[in-house]
C-alpha atoms as a printed R data frame, in Angstrom:
   type eleno elety resid chain resno      x       y       z
1  ATOM     1    CA   MET     A     1 -2.178 -21.208  -2.955
2  ATOM     2    CA   VAL     A     2  0.968 -18.516  -3.791
3  ATOM     3    CA   GLU     A     3 -1.344 -15.574  -2.501
4  ATOM     4    CA   GLU     A     4 -1.727 -17.879   0.386
5  ATOM     5    CA   SER     A     5  1.795 -17.943   1.401
6  ATOM     6    CA   TYR     A     6  2.336 -14.219   0.891
7  ATOM     7    CA   TRP     A     7 -0.396 -13.509   3.172
8  ATOM     8    CA   GLN     A     8  0.817 -15.761   5.482
9  ATOM     9    CA   GLU     A     9  4.507 -14.535   5.762
10 ATOM    10    CA   MET     A    10  2.626 -11.201   6.574
11 ATOM    11    CA   GLU     A    11  1.201 -12.300   9.251
12 ATOM    12    CA   LEU     A    12  4.139 -13.958  10.879
13 ATOM    13    CA   GLU     A    13  6.275 -10.629   9.799
14 ATOM    14    CA   PRO     A    14  3.740  -7.858  10.048
15 ATOM    15    CA   LEU     A    15  6.462  -4.703   9.756
16 ATOM    16    CA   SER     A    16  8.940  -6.193   7.280
17 ATOM    17    CA   PRO     A    17  9.223  -4.126   4.650
18 ATOM    18    CA   HIS     A    18 10.900  -7.117   2.547
19 ATOM    19    CA   VAL     A    19  7.438  -9.454   2.712
20 ATOM    20    CA   ARG     A    20  4.883  -6.098   1.439
21 ATOM    21    CA   GLY     A    21  7.628  -5.410  -1.521
22 ATOM    22    CA   ASN     A    22  7.565  -9.513  -2.429
23 ATOM    23    CA   TYR     A    23  4.031  -9.748  -2.260
24 ATOM    24    CA   ALA     A    24  3.607  -6.314  -4.181
25 ATOM    25    CA   HIS     A    25  6.033  -7.227  -6.754
26 ATOM    26    CA   PHE     A    26  3.944 -10.793  -6.941
27 ATOM    27    CA   LEU     A    27  0.625  -8.287  -7.635
28 ATOM    28    CA   LEU     A    28  2.640  -6.258 -10.056
29 ATOM    29    CA   GLY     A    29  3.009  -9.586 -11.651
30 ATOM    30    CA   GLN     A    30 -0.564 -10.356 -12.052
31 ATOM    31    CA   GLY     A    31 -1.587  -7.019 -13.433
32 ATOM    32    CA   ARG     A    32 -3.005  -5.843 -10.242
33 ATOM    33    CA   LEU     A    33 -1.641  -2.393  -9.862
34 ATOM    34    CA   GLN     A    34 -3.474  -0.576  -8.049
35 ATOM    35    CA   GLU     A    35 -2.896  -3.902  -4.725
36 ATOM    36    CA   ALA     A    36  0.742  -3.710  -6.270
37 ATOM    37    CA   ARG     A    37  0.831   0.331  -4.944
38 ATOM    38    CA   ARG     A    38 -0.690  -0.358  -2.248
39 ATOM    39    CA   TYR     A    39  1.564  -2.564  -0.756
40 ATOM    40    CA   TYR     A    40  4.780  -1.160  -1.936
41 ATOM    41    CA   GLU     A    41  3.576   2.043  -0.207
42 ATOM    42    CA   GLU     A    42  3.188  -0.298   2.811
43 ATOM    43    CA   ALA     A    43  6.728  -1.389   2.153
44 ATOM    44    CA   LEU     A    44  8.159   1.294   1.881
45 ATOM    45    CA   ALA     A    45  6.881   3.102   4.403
46 ATOM    46    CA   LEU     A    46  7.804   0.596   7.115
47 ATOM    47    CA   GLY     A    47 11.654   0.755   5.923
48 ATOM    48    CA   ASP     A    48 14.384   1.486   3.792
49 ATOM    49    CA   TYR     A    49 13.978  -1.375   1.036
50 ATOM    50    CA   PRO     A    50 15.820   0.037  -2.839
51 ATOM    51    CA   LEU     A    51 14.895  -3.110  -4.665
52 ATOM    52    CA   ALA     A    52 11.095  -1.817  -4.300
53 ATOM    53    CA   ARG     A    53 11.692   1.580  -4.446
54 ATOM    54    CA   GLN     A    54 12.366   1.067  -8.182
55 ATOM    55    CA   GLN     A    55  9.947  -1.066  -8.829
56 ATOM    56    CA   TYR     A    56  7.080   1.087  -7.392
57 ATOM    57    CA   GLU     A    57  8.431   3.870  -9.338
58 ATOM    58    CA   GLU     A    58  8.349   1.623 -12.398
59 ATOM    59    CA   LEU     A    59  4.746   0.683 -11.089
60 ATOM    60    CA   LEU     A    60  3.727   4.922 -11.483
61 ATOM    61    CA   GLU     A    61  5.825   4.964 -14.569
62 ATOM    62    CA   ARG     A    62  3.601   2.227 -15.816
63 ATOM    63    CA   MET     A    63  0.264   3.942 -14.215
64 ATOM    64    CA   ALA     A    64  1.082   7.254 -15.410
65 ATOM    65    CA   GLN     A    65  1.069   5.802 -19.462
66 ATOM    66    CA   GLY     A    66 -2.343   3.536 -19.211
67 ATOM    67    CA   GLY     A    67 -0.839   0.857 -18.061
């Protein structure tokens, strides 16, 4: 149900870095690291989003440590 709402938001605002970054953060919380990485990268490609950049860097660090 929650994930579906993120998909709906992405359909409504496909060029919003914030919507993709929020979905990436949701995926991160679910432990879905590879998927989260993809959506963080998409968010950052769409525009400047400092919080997403910080979370992305933390994700990469976690992945490098085997998380």
